[in-house]
N, C-alpha and C positions, 0 to 999 in steps of 0.2 A: 904841770899840767895833770889835769883832774881825772879821776875816773868814774865811772857810773856806781853808783851801789851797787851791790851782788843783789839779785834777788831774794823773795824771801816765801816763804811756804804762808804765812801768816801776815795780818793787817790788825796792827792792835791787839794782838795776843791774839785773836780769833783766826782758824785755821781755814783756808780758801778753801771753796769747792774740789773735790777729785782731787787736793794737795796740788793743783797746778801751782806752780810759781808766779808770786806779783813781778807784774811790768816794774819796768823801772818807777816810775810813777807812785805807783801803791807802796812801791819798798822807801822811795822817799819818803812820802806821805807818814806811814810807819815807824821812819827815825824822828822826825817832827814831833809826834804824837808821844813817840816813846820821851822823848827829849822835855815836851811840855805837857807833865799828864793831866794839869788841869781844861788843858785842851778837848783832852781827848774825854774828859768827865763831862764836858760841856755837851759836844759830838753825843755821848752815850743819851743826855738830858734833852736832845733836841725833841721835837714832839713830832709823832708821823701824821703827815698828814691826814690818814685815813681817821685817826683821834678826833679830829676837829668837823669834818662832816659829816652829816646823818645820811641815814637812807631817804628821808623825805625830800633832801639839799637834792642827791646825788638824781631821783628821783624827775625832778623839776627839772634840772640842767638834762637829763637823759628826752624829756617831752619838748623840751625848747628847741633842743636840736632836731628832731626828729620829725618837729611839724612842718618843715616844707621836703622834706627828703622821703617820707611815706605815703601811700593813698591815704584822702583823707578817712574812709572807712576805716581803714586799719589802726589809722590813727586814732580817732575815737573809740575804738574797741581797747587798745591798748593802753589808753588813758581811765578807761573806767574800772579795768583792772588793776591797774600801779594806782588808782586814785586808792581802792581798799585794799591793797596793799601798804602803800601809806598811811593809812588812816590805823593801820593795824601795828606796822613795824615802824612809821618813817619818824618814830622820836629817836629810832638807834642808831649808835655811832656805826660806822660801816664796821670798826675792828669788833664790833660785839656781834655782828651778823655772820655767825659759823654755819657750816654745813646743818648742825641738826637744829636749829632755831630756823631756817629756813625751810625744813624739810618739814617742821611741824607744823609750820602757819596754815598749809591748806588743811590737814585733820583739824583743825583749830575751829576753823570756818565751820565746820559740821553741827 
């Protein structure tokens, strides 16, 4: 008769928030990653999707979805403002946009 793995307070050596024990599935994953370090390394190197998308792309997706959901006048106003933002910061990856950059943007336009 098999037994369930004991709970763990970390996954792949990283502590869980607030010291909560890992559910059984996470404990099993932790065991697999400990057994196969190359797999653990592969997961660590996987790209964060935010590293792949730019501010400009996100603005485009937002405007595409918002077009039928908001008033046409509001849509025009948002498009105008977001186009200015996109012109200045559209090339930035999402992970590059920290609060400091976002706070500086209006000041840089004066």
